[in-house]
PyMOL Python script that loads the backbone (N, CA, C, O; Angstrom):
from pymol import cmd

cmd.read_pdbstr("""\
ATOM      1  N   MET A   1     -63.390 132.511 103.679  1.00  0.00           N
ATOM      2  CA  MET A   1     -64.341 133.008 104.645  1.00  0.00           C
ATOM      3  C   MET A   1     -64.182 134.511 104.771  1.00  0.00           C
ATOM      4  O   MET A   1     -63.084 135.007 105.022  1.00  0.00           O
ATOM      5  N   ASN A   2     -65.264 135.229 104.599  1.00  0.00           N
ATOM      6  CA  ASN A   2     -65.241 136.689 104.721  1.00  0.00           C
ATOM      7  C   ASN A   2     -65.472 137.099 106.161  1.00  0.00           C
ATOM      8  O   ASN A   2     -66.387 136.616 106.828  1.00  0.00           O
ATOM      9  N   HIS A   3     -64.614 138.010 106.628  1.00  0.00           N
ATOM     10  CA  HIS A   3     -64.779 138.569 107.961  1.00  0.00           C
ATOM     11  C   HIS A   3     -65.254 139.999 107.802  1.00  0.00           C
ATOM     12  O   HIS A   3     -64.730 140.737 106.967  1.00  0.00           O
ATOM     13  N   PRO A   4     -66.237 140.399 108.588  1.00  0.00           N
ATOM     14  CA  PRO A   4     -66.697 141.793 108.474  1.00  0.00           C
ATOM     15  C   PRO A   4     -65.585 142.751 108.877  1.00  0.00           C
ATOM     16  O   PRO A   4     -64.774 142.453 109.754  1.00  0.00           O
ATOM     17  N   ALA A   5     -65.563 143.890 108.231  1.00  0.00           N
ATOM     18  CA  ALA A   5     -64.573 144.927 108.563  1.00  0.00           C
ATOM     19  C   ALA A   5     -64.858 145.420 109.978  1.00  0.00           C
ATOM     20  O   ALA A   5     -66.013 145.482 110.401  1.00  0.00           O
ATOM     21  N   PRO A   6     -63.803 145.768 110.702  1.00  0.00           N
ATOM     22  CA  PRO A   6     -64.029 146.271 112.061  1.00  0.00           C
ATOM     23  C   PRO A   6     -64.789 147.597 112.027  1.00  0.00           C
ATOM     24  O   PRO A   6     -64.621 148.397 111.107  1.00  0.00           O
ATOM     25  N   THR A   7     -65.608 147.812 113.024  1.00  0.00           N
ATOM     26  CA  THR A   7     -66.294 149.094 113.132  1.00  0.00           C
ATOM     27  C   THR A   7     -65.287 150.147 113.582  1.00  0.00           C
ATOM     28  O   THR A   7     -64.174 149.822 113.997  1.00  0.00           O
ATOM     29  N   PHE A   8     -65.686 151.391 113.497  1.00  0.00           N
ATOM     30  CA  PHE A   8     -64.792 152.474 113.895  1.00  0.00           C
ATOM     31  C   PHE A   8     -64.296 152.288 115.325  1.00  0.00           C
ATOM     32  O   PHE A   8     -63.110 152.476 115.596  1.00  0.00           O
ATOM     33  N   ASN A   9     -65.174 151.927 116.225  1.00  0.00           N
ATOM     34  CA  ASN A   9     -64.787 151.758 117.629  1.00  0.00           C
ATOM     35  C   ASN A   9     -63.876 150.556 117.843  1.00  0.00           C
ATOM     36  O   ASN A   9     -63.188 150.488 118.862  1.00  0.00           O
ATOM     37  N   GLN A  10     -63.854 149.617 116.924  1.00  0.00           N
ATOM     38  CA  GLN A  10     -62.991 148.444 117.041  1.00  0.00           C
ATOM     39  C   GLN A  10     -61.613 148.664 116.440  1.00  0.00           C
ATOM     40  O   GLN A  10     -60.708 147.859 116.663  1.00  0.00           O
ATOM     41  N   MET A  11     -61.441 149.728 115.689  1.00  0.00           N
ATOM     42  CA  MET A  11     -60.160 149.975 115.028  1.00  0.00           C
ATOM     43  C   MET A  11     -59.088 150.309 116.060  1.00  0.00           C
ATOM     44  O   MET A  11     -59.367 151.001 117.039  1.00  0.00           O
ATOM     45  N   PRO A  12     -57.862 149.823 115.851  1.00  0.00           N
ATOM     46  CA  PRO A  12     -56.794 150.135 116.804  1.00  0.00           C
ATOM     47  C   PRO A  12     -56.413 151.606 116.740  1.00  0.00           C
ATOM     48  O   PRO A  12     -56.508 152.249 115.695  1.00  0.00           O
ATOM     49  N   ARG A  13     -55.985 152.116 117.873  1.00  0.00           N
ATOM     50  CA  ARG A  13     -55.509 153.496 117.971  1.00  0.00           C
ATOM     51  C   ARG A  13     -54.021 153.468 118.302  1.00  0.00           C
ATOM     52  O   ARG A  13     -53.574 152.664 119.120  1.00  0.00           O
ATOM     53  N   TYR A  14     -53.265 154.341 117.667  1.00  0.00           N
ATOM     54  CA  TYR A  14     -51.815 154.366 117.832  1.00  0.00           C
ATOM     55  C   TYR A  14     -51.360 155.740 118.308  1.00  0.00           C
ATOM     56  O   TYR A  14     -51.919 156.765 117.919  1.00  0.00           O
ATOM     57  N   VAL A  15     -50.340 155.742 119.154  1.00  0.00           N
ATOM     58  CA  VAL A  15     -49.731 156.977 119.645  1.00  0.00           C
ATOM     59  C   VAL A  15     -48.227 156.875 119.457  1.00  0.00           C
ATOM     60  O   VAL A  15     -47.617 155.838 119.717  1.00  0.00           O
ATOM     61  N   ARG A  16     -47.646 157.979 118.997  1.00  0.00           N
ATOM     62  CA  ARG A  16     -46.188 158.098 118.893  1.00  0.00           C
ATOM     63  C   ARG A  16     -45.784 159.414 119.554  1.00  0.00           C
ATOM     64  O   ARG A  16     -46.061 160.490 119.025  1.00  0.00           O
ATOM     65  N   VAL A  17     -45.138 159.327 120.696  1.00  0.00           N
ATOM     66  CA  VAL A  17     -44.736 160.518 121.436  1.00  0.00           C
ATOM     67  C   VAL A  17     -43.535 161.144 120.734  1.00  0.00           C
ATOM     68  O   VAL A  17     -42.567 160.460 120.404  1.00  0.00           O
ATOM     69  N   ARG A  18     -43.613 162.448 120.512  1.00  0.00           N
ATOM     70  CA  ARG A  18     -42.554 163.187 119.823  1.00  0.00           C
ATOM     71  C   ARG A  18     -41.734 164.061 120.767  1.00  0.00           C
ATOM     72  O   ARG A  18     -40.592 164.399 120.455  1.00  0.00           O
ATOM     73  N   SER A  19     -42.295 164.430 121.911  1.00  0.00           N
ATOM     74  CA  SER A  19     -41.614 165.352 122.824  1.00  0.00           C
ATOM     75  C   SER A  19     -40.731 164.596 123.808  1.00  0.00           C
ATOM     76  O   SER A  19     -40.875 163.392 124.017  1.00  0.00           O
ATOM     77  N   GLY A  20     -39.814 165.347 124.402  1.00  0.00           N
ATOM     78  CA  GLY A  20     -38.925 164.779 125.403  1.00  0.00           C
ATOM     79  C   GLY A  20     -39.616 164.655 126.754  1.00  0.00           C
ATOM     80  O   GLY A  20     -40.662 165.260 126.987  1.00  0.00           O
ATOM     81  N   ALA A  21     -39.027 163.871 127.632  1.00  0.00           N
ATOM     82  CA  ALA A  21     -39.621 163.603 128.943  1.00  0.00           C
ATOM     83  C   ALA A  21     -39.696 164.852 129.820  1.00  0.00           C
ATOM     84  O   ALA A  21     -40.541 164.926 130.712  1.00  0.00           O
ATOM     85  N   ASP A  22     -38.825 165.832 129.580  1.00  0.00           N
ATOM     86  CA  ASP A  22     -38.802 167.021 130.438  1.00  0.00           C
ATOM     87  C   ASP A  22     -39.700 168.155 129.935  1.00  0.00           C
ATOM     88  O   ASP A  22     -39.740 169.220 130.552  1.00  0.00           O
ATOM     89  N   ASN A  23     -40.412 167.950 128.839  1.00  0.00           N
ATOM     90  CA  ASN A  23     -41.299 168.985 128.303  1.00  0.00           C
ATOM     91  C   ASN A  23     -42.552 169.108 129.168  1.00  0.00           C
ATOM     92  O   ASN A  23     -43.042 168.104 129.684  1.00  0.00           O
ATOM     93  N   PRO A  24     -43.080 170.324 129.334  1.00  0.00           N
ATOM     94  CA  PRO A  24     -44.296 170.489 130.132  1.00  0.00           C
ATOM     95  C   PRO A  24     -45.553 169.984 129.421  1.00  0.00           C
ATOM     96  O   PRO A  24     -46.583 169.780 130.063  1.00  0.00           O
ATOM     97  N   PHE A  25     -45.480 169.783 128.111  1.00  0.00           N
ATOM     98  CA  PHE A  25     -46.589 169.250 127.335  1.00  0.00           C
ATOM     99  C   PHE A  25     -46.108 168.032 126.554  1.00  0.00           C
ATOM    100  O   PHE A  25     -44.933 167.928 126.204  1.00  0.00           O
ATOM    101  N   ILE A  26     -47.032 167.114 126.288  1.00  0.00           N
ATOM    102  CA  ILE A  26     -46.737 165.920 125.493  1.00  0.00           C
ATOM    103  C   ILE A  26     -47.145 166.214 124.055  1.00  0.00           C
ATOM    104  O   ILE A  26     -48.319 166.463 123.777  1.00  0.00           O
ATOM    105  N   GLU A  27     -46.185 166.186 123.148  1.00  0.00           N
ATOM    106  CA  GLU A  27     -46.450 166.320 121.721  1.00  0.00           C
ATOM    107  C   GLU A  27     -46.462 164.910 121.145  1.00  0.00           C
ATOM    108  O   GLU A  27     -45.532 164.136 121.369  1.00  0.00           O
ATOM    109  N   PHE A  28     -47.534 164.569 120.390  1.00  0.00           N
ATOM    110  CA  PHE A  28     -47.632 163.199 119.907  1.00  0.00           C
ATOM    111  C   PHE A  28     -48.450 163.115 118.632  1.00  0.00           C
ATOM    112  O   PHE A  28     -49.227 164.011 118.302  1.00  0.00           O
ATOM    113  N   ASP A  29     -48.252 162.006 117.924  1.00  0.00           N
ATOM    114  CA  ASP A  29     -49.054 161.662 116.749  1.00  0.00           C
ATOM    115  C   ASP A  29     -50.117 160.682 117.200  1.00  0.00           C
ATOM    116  O   ASP A  29     -49.843 159.791 118.004  1.00  0.00           O
ATOM    117  N   PHE A  30     -51.328 160.838 116.688  1.00  0.00           N
ATOM    118  CA  PHE A  30     -52.435 159.954 117.024  1.00  0.00           C
ATOM    119  C   PHE A  30     -53.067 159.453 115.740  1.00  0.00           C
ATOM    120  O   PHE A  30     -53.400 160.240 114.854  1.00  0.00           O
ATOM    121  N   ALA A  31     -53.231 158.140 115.642  1.00  0.00           N
ATOM    122  CA  ALA A  31     -53.795 157.533 114.445  1.00  0.00           C
ATOM    123  C   ALA A  31     -54.872 156.531 114.834  1.00  0.00           C
ATOM    124  O   ALA A  31     -54.792 155.890 115.881  1.00  0.00           O
ATOM    125  N   ILE A  32     -55.876 156.405 113.983  1.00  0.00           N
ATOM    126  CA  ILE A  32     -56.922 155.412 114.167  1.00  0.00           C
ATOM    127  C   ILE A  32     -56.919 154.506 112.949  1.00  0.00           C
ATOM    128  O   ILE A  32     -57.129 154.957 111.823  1.00  0.00           O
ATOM    129  N   GLY A  33     -56.681 153.228 113.186  1.00  0.00           N
ATOM    130  CA  GLY A  33     -56.747 152.233 112.121  1.00  0.00           C
ATOM    131  C   GLY A  33     -55.472 152.089 111.322  1.00  0.00           C
ATOM    132  O   GLY A  33     -55.015 150.969 111.092  1.00  0.00           O
ATOM    133  N   TYR A  34     -54.896 153.170 110.901  1.00  0.00           N
ATOM    134  CA  TYR A  34     -53.704 153.152 110.056  1.00  0.00           C
ATOM    135  C   TYR A  34     -52.634 154.037 110.696  1.00  0.00           C
ATOM    136  O   TYR A  34     -52.793 155.257 110.723  1.00  0.00           O
ATOM    137  N   PRO A  35     -51.560 153.461 111.206  1.00  0.00           N
ATOM    138  CA  PRO A  35     -50.579 154.266 111.938  1.00  0.00           C
ATOM    139  C   PRO A  35     -49.887 155.334 111.100  1.00  0.00           C
ATOM    140  O   PRO A  35     -49.329 156.281 111.655  1.00  0.00           O
ATOM    141  N   ASP A  36     -49.913 155.202 109.772  1.00  0.00           N
ATOM    142  CA  ASP A  36     -49.251 156.192 108.924  1.00  0.00           C
ATOM    143  C   ASP A  36     -50.161 157.357 108.538  1.00  0.00           C
ATOM    144  O   ASP A  36     -49.733 158.253 107.811  1.00  0.00           O
ATOM    145  N   LEU A  37     -51.396 157.359 109.006  1.00  0.00           N
ATOM    146  CA  LEU A  37     -52.337 158.449 108.751  1.00  0.00           C
ATOM    147  C   LEU A  37     -52.711 159.025 110.114  1.00  0.00           C
ATOM    148  O   LEU A  37     -53.587 158.497 110.799  1.00  0.00           O
ATOM    149  N   PHE A  38     -52.046 160.108 110.500  1.00  0.00           N
ATOM    150  CA  PHE A  38     -52.152 160.591 111.866  1.00  0.00           C
ATOM    151  C   PHE A  38     -52.343 162.094 111.926  1.00  0.00           C
ATOM    152  O   PHE A  38     -52.128 162.815 110.952  1.00  0.00           O
ATOM    153  N   VAL A  39     -52.755 162.542 113.106  1.00  0.00           N
ATOM    154  CA  VAL A  39     -52.817 163.974 113.414  1.00  0.00           C
ATOM    155  C   VAL A  39     -51.805 164.242 114.521  1.00  0.00           C
ATOM    156  O   VAL A  39     -51.501 163.362 115.327  1.00  0.00           O
ATOM    157  N   GLU A  40     -51.295 165.454 114.550  1.00  0.00           N
ATOM    158  CA  GLU A  40     -50.357 165.854 115.596  1.00  0.00           C
ATOM    159  C   GLU A  40     -51.146 166.577 116.685  1.00  0.00           C
ATOM    160  O   GLU A  40     -51.918 167.493 116.402  1.00  0.00           O
ATOM    161  N   LEU A  41     -50.942 166.152 117.935  1.00  0.00           N
ATOM    162  CA  LEU A  41     -51.662 166.728 119.060  1.00  0.00           C
ATOM    163  C   LEU A  41     -50.690 167.118 120.164  1.00  0.00           C
ATOM    164  O   LEU A  41     -49.566 166.618 120.221  1.00  0.00           O
ATOM    165  N   VAL A  42     -51.132 168.014 121.042  1.00  0.00           N
ATOM    166  CA  VAL A  42     -50.355 168.451 122.201  1.00  0.00           C
ATOM    167  C   VAL A  42     -51.303 168.494 123.389  1.00  0.00           C
ATOM    168  O   VAL A  42     -52.400 169.045 123.304  1.00  0.00           O
ATOM    169  N   MET A  43     -50.860 167.897 124.512  1.00  0.00           N
ATOM    170  CA  MET A  43     -51.681 167.880 125.729  1.00  0.00           C
ATOM    171  C   MET A  43     -50.791 167.934 126.953  1.00  0.00           C
ATOM    172  O   MET A  43     -49.623 167.550 126.896  1.00  0.00           O
ATOM    173  N   PRO A  44     -51.345 168.413 128.071  1.00  0.00           N
ATOM    174  CA  PRO A  44     -50.623 168.293 129.336  1.00  0.00           C
ATOM    175  C   PRO A  44     -50.508 166.802 129.702  1.00  0.00           C
ATOM    176  O   PRO A  44     -51.330 166.002 129.256  1.00  0.00           O
ATOM    177  N   PRO A  45     -49.522 166.423 130.489  1.00  0.00           N
ATOM    178  CA  PRO A  45     -49.305 165.006 130.802  1.00  0.00           C
ATOM    179  C   PRO A  45     -50.518 164.283 131.381  1.00  0.00           C
ATOM    180  O   PRO A  45     -50.805 163.157 130.974  1.00  0.00           O
ATOM    181  N   ASP A  46     -51.237 164.897 132.318  1.00  0.00           N
ATOM    182  CA  ASP A  46     -52.404 164.223 132.899  1.00  0.00           C
ATOM    183  C   ASP A  46     -53.483 163.976 131.852  1.00  0.00           C
ATOM    184  O   ASP A  46     -54.086 162.903 131.830  1.00  0.00           O
ATOM    185  N   ALA A  47     -53.730 164.942 130.995  1.00  0.00           N
ATOM    186  CA  ALA A  47     -54.723 164.781 129.934  1.00  0.00           C
ATOM    187  C   ALA A  47     -54.281 163.702 128.945  1.00  0.00           C
ATOM    188  O   ALA A  47     -55.103 162.929 128.453  1.00  0.00           O
ATOM    189  N   PHE A  48     -52.982 163.654 128.659  1.00  0.00           N
ATOM    190  CA  PHE A  48     -52.455 162.639 127.744  1.00  0.00           C
ATOM    191  C   PHE A  48     -52.682 161.238 128.307  1.00  0.00           C
ATOM    192  O   PHE A  48     -53.085 160.335 127.574  1.00  0.00           O
ATOM    193  N   ARG A  49     -52.429 161.050 129.597  1.00  0.00           N
ATOM    194  CA  ARG A  49     -52.640 159.728 130.211  1.00  0.00           C
ATOM    195  C   ARG A  49     -54.107 159.312 130.125  1.00  0.00           C
ATOM    196  O   ARG A  49     -54.412 158.158 129.825  1.00  0.00           O
ATOM    197  N   ILE A  50     -55.002 160.244 130.387  1.00  0.00           N
ATOM    198  CA  ILE A  50     -56.445 159.951 130.292  1.00  0.00           C
ATOM    199  C   ILE A  50     -56.820 159.638 128.854  1.00  0.00           C
ATOM    200  O   ILE A  50     -57.544 158.678 128.591  1.00  0.00           O
ATOM    201  N   PHE A  51     -56.329 160.446 127.923  1.00  0.00           N
ATOM    202  CA  PHE A  51     -56.590 160.242 126.498  1.00  0.00           C
ATOM    203  C   PHE A  51     -56.175 158.837 126.066  1.00  0.00           C
ATOM    204  O   PHE A  51     -56.924 158.141 125.379  1.00  0.00           O
ATOM    205  N   CYS A  52     -54.976 158.430 126.475  1.00  0.00           N
ATOM    206  CA  CYS A  52     -54.465 157.107 126.101  1.00  0.00           C
ATOM    207  C   CYS A  52     -55.320 155.993 126.692  1.00  0.00           C
ATOM    208  O   CYS A  52     -55.607 155.000 126.023  1.00  0.00           O
ATOM    209  N   ARG A  53     -55.724 156.160 127.945  1.00  0.00           N
ATOM    210  CA  ARG A  53     -56.545 155.133 128.593  1.00  0.00           C
ATOM    211  C   ARG A  53     -57.915 155.030 127.929  1.00  0.00           C
ATOM    212  O   ARG A  53     -58.376 153.929 127.628  1.00  0.00           O
ATOM    213  N   VAL A  54     -58.564 156.161 127.700  1.00  0.00           N
ATOM    214  CA  VAL A  54     -59.906 156.174 127.105  1.00  0.00           C
ATOM    215  C   VAL A  54     -59.886 155.580 125.696  1.00  0.00           C
ATOM    216  O   VAL A  54     -60.811 154.864 125.310  1.00  0.00           O
ATOM    217  N   ASN A  55     -58.835 155.875 124.930  1.00  0.00           N
ATOM    218  CA  ASN A  55     -58.744 155.397 123.548  1.00  0.00           C
ATOM    219  C   ASN A  55     -58.074 154.029 123.423  1.00  0.00           C
ATOM    220  O   ASN A  55     -57.980 153.481 122.325  1.00  0.00           O
ATOM    221  N   ARG A  56     -57.606 153.475 124.553  1.00  0.00           N
ATOM    222  CA  ARG A  56     -56.949 152.158 124.543  1.00  0.00           C
ATOM    223  C   ARG A  56     -55.866 152.119 123.456  1.00  0.00           C
ATOM    224  O   ARG A  56     -55.856 151.233 122.601  1.00  0.00           O
ATOM    225  N   VAL A  57     -54.958 153.100 123.511  1.00  0.00           N
ATOM    226  CA  VAL A  57     -53.953 153.255 122.465  1.00  0.00           C
ATOM    227  C   VAL A  57     -52.864 152.200 122.560  1.00  0.00           C
ATOM    228  O   VAL A  57     -52.612 151.623 123.618  1.00  0.00           O
ATOM    229  N   GLN A  58     -52.235 151.971 121.432  1.00  0.00           N
ATOM    230  CA  GLN A  58     -51.017 151.173 121.344  1.00  0.00           C
ATOM    231  C   GLN A  58     -49.886 152.159 121.071  1.00  0.00           C
ATOM    232  O   GLN A  58     -49.946 152.930 120.113  1.00  0.00           O
ATOM    233  N   HIS A  59     -48.867 152.131 121.906  1.00  0.00           N
ATOM    234  CA  HIS A  59     -47.719 153.002 121.676  1.00  0.00           C
ATOM    235  C   HIS A  59     -46.861 152.380 120.585  1.00  0.00           C
ATOM    236  O   HIS A  59     -46.516 151.200 120.652  1.00  0.00           O
ATOM    237  N   MET A  60     -46.519 153.177 119.584  1.00  0.00           N
ATOM    238  CA  MET A  60     -45.686 152.679 118.485  1.00  0.00           C
ATOM    239  C   MET A  60     -44.299 152.339 119.002  1.00  0.00           C
ATOM    240  O   MET A  60     -43.715 153.086 119.787  1.00  0.00           O
ATOM    241  N   ASP A  61     -43.782 151.213 118.557  1.00  0.00           N
ATOM    242  CA  ASP A  61     -42.402 150.878 118.898  1.00  0.00           C
ATOM    243  C   ASP A  61     -41.474 151.491 117.857  1.00  0.00           C
ATOM    244  O   ASP A  61     -41.937 152.053 116.864  1.00  0.00           O
ATOM    245  N   SER A  62     -40.179 151.385 118.078  1.00  0.00           N
ATOM    246  CA  SER A  62     -39.216 152.041 117.181  1.00  0.00           C
ATOM    247  C   SER A  62     -39.264 151.467 115.773  1.00  0.00           C
ATOM    248  O   SER A  62     -39.055 152.202 114.808  1.00  0.00           O
ATOM    249  N   ALA A  63     -39.533 150.175 115.630  1.00  0.00           N
ATOM    250  CA  ALA A  63     -39.606 149.573 114.290  1.00  0.00           C
ATOM    251  C   ALA A  63     -40.796 150.126 113.507  1.00  0.00           C
ATOM    252  O   ALA A  63     -40.666 150.438 112.324  1.00  0.00           O
ATOM    253  N   MET A  64     -41.937 150.247 114.148  1.00  0.00           N
ATOM    254  CA  MET A  64     -43.122 150.791 113.485  1.00  0.00           C
ATOM    255  C   MET A  64     -42.893 152.251 113.118  1.00  0.00           C
ATOM    256  O   MET A  64     -43.250 152.680 112.021  1.00  0.00           O
ATOM    257  N   ALA A  65     -42.298 153.017 114.034  1.00  0.00           N
ATOM    258  CA  ALA A  65     -42.032 154.431 113.773  1.00  0.00           C
ATOM    259  C   ALA A  65     -41.054 154.601 112.613  1.00  0.00           C
ATOM    260  O   ALA A  65     -41.250 155.473 111.767  1.00  0.00           O
ATOM    261  N   GLU A  66     -40.009 153.781 112.562  1.00  0.00           N
ATOM    262  CA  GLU A  66     -39.035 153.883 111.472  1.00  0.00           C
ATOM    263  C   GLU A  66     -39.663 153.519 110.131  1.00  0.00           C
ATOM    264  O   GLU A  66     -39.347 154.145 109.118  1.00  0.00           O
ATOM    265  N   ALA A  67     -40.540 152.526 110.103  1.00  0.00           N
ATOM    266  CA  ALA A  67     -41.216 152.162 108.855  1.00  0.00           C
ATOM    267  C   ALA A  67     -42.076 153.318 108.352  1.00  0.00           C
ATOM    268  O   ALA A  67     -42.113 153.587 107.151  1.00  0.00           O
ATOM    269  N   ILE A  68     -42.758 153.994 109.253  1.00  0.00           N
ATOM    270  CA  ILE A  68     -43.582 155.146 108.868  1.00  0.00           C
ATOM    271  C   ILE A  68     -42.704 156.282 108.375  1.00  0.00           C
ATOM    272  O   ILE A  68     -43.023 156.919 107.371  1.00  0.00           O
ATOM    273  N   ASP A  69     -41.592 156.549 109.074  1.00  0.00           N
ATOM    274  CA  ASP A  69     -40.665 157.605 108.654  1.00  0.00           C
ATOM    275  C   ASP A  69     -40.073 157.313 107.277  1.00  0.00           C
ATOM    276  O   ASP A  69     -39.947 158.215 106.449  1.00  0.00           O
ATOM    277  N   ALA A  70     -39.715 156.064 107.036  1.00  0.00           N
ATOM    278  CA  ALA A  70     -39.147 155.687 105.738  1.00  0.00           C
ATOM    279  C   ALA A  70     -40.166 155.898 104.621  1.00  0.00           C
ATOM    280  O   ALA A  70     -39.817 156.376 103.542  1.00  0.00           O
ATOM    281  N   ASP A  71     -41.412 155.548 104.876  1.00  0.00           N
ATOM    282  CA  ASP A  71     -42.450 155.743 103.875  1.00  0.00           C
ATOM    283  C   ASP A  71     -42.693 157.231 103.627  1.00  0.00           C
ATOM    284  O   ASP A  71     -42.906 157.650 102.489  1.00  0.00           O
ATOM    285  N   MET A  72     -42.659 158.021 104.690  1.00  0.00           N
ATOM    286  CA  MET A  72     -42.837 159.469 104.517  1.00  0.00           C
ATOM    287  C   MET A  72     -41.692 160.069 103.712  1.00  0.00           C
ATOM    288  O   MET A  72     -41.918 160.938 102.870  1.00  0.00           O
ATOM    289  N   ARG A  73     -40.454 159.611 103.963  1.00  0.00           N
ATOM    290  CA  ARG A  73     -39.317 160.107 103.175  1.00  0.00           C
ATOM    291  C   ARG A  73     -39.478 159.742 101.706  1.00  0.00           C
ATOM    292  O   ARG A  73     -39.167 160.541 100.824  1.00  0.00           O
ATOM    293  N   LYS A  74     -39.961 158.542 101.450  1.00  0.00           N
ATOM    294  CA  LYS A  74     -40.150 158.101 100.067  1.00  0.00           C
ATOM    295  C   LYS A  74     -41.122 159.029  99.340  1.00  0.00           C
ATOM    296  O   LYS A  74     -40.856 159.451  98.215  1.00  0.00           O
ATOM    297  N   TRP A  75     -42.235 159.344  99.975  1.00  0.00           N
ATOM    298  CA  TRP A  75     -43.230 160.190  99.337  1.00  0.00           C
ATOM    299  C   TRP A  75     -42.804 161.642  99.282  1.00  0.00           C
ATOM    300  O   TRP A  75     -43.114 162.343  98.319  1.00  0.00           O
ATOM    301  N   ARG A  76     -42.102 162.101 100.293  1.00  0.00           N
ATOM    302  CA  ARG A  76     -41.694 163.502 100.343  1.00  0.00           C
ATOM    303  C   ARG A  76     -40.528 163.798  99.407  1.00  0.00           C
ATOM    304  O   ARG A  76     -40.534 164.812  98.708  1.00  0.00           O
ATOM    305  N   TYR A  77     -39.523 162.913  99.390  1.00  0.00           N
ATOM    306  CA  TYR A  77     -38.300 163.191  98.646  1.00  0.00           C
ATOM    307  C   TYR A  77     -38.073 162.282  97.458  1.00  0.00           C
ATOM    308  O   TYR A  77     -37.087 162.453  96.742  1.00  0.00           O
ATOM    309  N   GLY A  78     -38.955 161.319  97.223  1.00  0.00           N
ATOM    310  CA  GLY A  78     -38.799 160.419  96.106  1.00  0.00           C
ATOM    311  C   GLY A  78     -37.726 159.363  96.317  1.00  0.00           C
ATOM    312  O   GLY A  78     -37.286 158.722  95.363  1.00  0.00           O
ATOM    313  N   GLU A  79     -37.301 159.178  97.571  1.00  0.00           N
ATOM    314  CA  GLU A  79     -36.289 158.169  97.873  1.00  0.00           C
ATOM    315  C   GLU A  79     -36.979 156.849  98.176  1.00  0.00           C
ATOM    316  O   GLU A  79     -38.124 156.814  98.625  1.00  0.00           O
ATOM    317  N   GLY A  80     -36.254 155.761  97.920  1.00  0.00           N
ATOM    318  CA  GLY A  80     -36.763 154.451  98.294  1.00  0.00           C
ATOM    319  C   GLY A  80     -36.828 154.302  99.791  1.00  0.00           C
ATOM    320  O   GLY A  80     -36.027 154.895 100.512  1.00  0.00           O
ATOM    321  N   ALA A  81     -37.772 153.519 100.266  1.00  0.00           N
ATOM    322  CA  ALA A  81     -37.956 153.335 101.707  1.00  0.00           C
ATOM    323  C   ALA A  81     -36.729 152.674 102.346  1.00  0.00           C
ATOM    324  O   ALA A  81     -36.491 152.834 103.544  1.00  0.00           O
ATOM    325  N   ASP A  82     -35.962 151.945 101.560  1.00  0.00           N
ATOM    326  CA  ASP A  82     -34.804 151.271 102.141  1.00  0.00           C
ATOM    327  C   ASP A  82     -33.499 151.870 101.648  1.00  0.00           C
ATOM    328  O   ASP A  82     -32.458 151.217 101.726  1.00  0.00           O
ATOM    329  N   ASP A  83     -33.528 153.106 101.139  1.00  0.00           N
ATOM    330  CA  ASP A  83     -32.282 153.790 100.727  1.00  0.00           C
ATOM    331  C   ASP A  83     -31.559 154.311 101.941  1.00  0.00           C
ATOM    332  O   ASP A  83     -30.494 154.915 101.813  1.00  0.00           O
TER     333      ASP A  83
END
""", "prot")
cmd.dss("prot")
cmd.show_as("cartoon", "prot")
cmd.util.cbc("prot")
cmd.orient("prot")
């Protein structure tokens, strides 16, 4: 059975916060559809909360973040993802 591909608005959105809790701005990665294809953004905390609510984001957990980091190391340095 073929299922239609999700539309752009149906694609999941992912956020990975990079900054510390005491920073005056939130530095984060934002991805649509594919968590490993992201842009880096910076916003004040109130704007970040609104952004997350409007985009219905999923916050990346540590396992998802580590998998993305391992894949980036593989492509950047030629190392295996599980080295």
